[in-house]
N, C-alpha and C positions, 0 to 999 in steps of 0.2 A: 366635425368629423364623427362618423358613427363608430362606437366602440364594438369590438368583436366580442362575442360570447366565448368564454373559456371552454376548452374541451376537457380540461382536467381541473378538478376542484383543488383549491389550495388547502393544504393540511398543515396544521401546526399543533404542537403540544408543549406546554410549559411544564418543566419539572424543576424541583428544588435541587441544586447542585449538591447539597449536603445529604439529601435522602436518596438521590438517584444512584443506582448501581448498574453501570453500563456492562460490566463484566458478566453479571448474572443474566442480563438480557441477551448478550451475545451468546452465552452458553445455551440458554433456552432456545434461541433461534437455531443454532447449529444442531442441537439434539432433536429438533423437530424435523430436520432434513434426513433423508434416507442416506445410508452409508455410500451408495453410488453417487448421490449428489455431492456429498462432502468430498469424496475422492476426486470427482470431476473438478471441483473448485480448487482443491490443493494442486492438482495437476496443472490447471490453468495458471495459478499464481507462480508455480515453479517455472513454467515455460515463459511467463512474462519476465521473470527475474533473469533467466538465462538467455533470453532472446536478444539482449543488448549486444551490439557489435563490439567485439573485443578489439581494443586498439593497442598498438605497441606503446610501451612506456617510453616517452620521449624526454625523460628527465636527463638533464645535462650534468655530466660529471667532469670534474677537473682532476686530471692525473697529477699526483704529487710525486716528484722524484724522491727516491730514498735518501738522497743527500740533503734534502731540505728538511727532513724530519729530525728534530732535536731530541 
């Protein structure tokens, strides 16, 4: 069977877990974006969070008669 040529190159990068600072990379990434892009991403994430269908809480409760409480 003939192998297909990849359209995208595989990219990997090895980093040391003790030396790697993901928070600094994340901060640098977001600071490189324009305020409009950052606001669009925040708006998208908020909409994703709130777009879930709200369902009624179907927790079952047992009523206890006041005479049963000691």
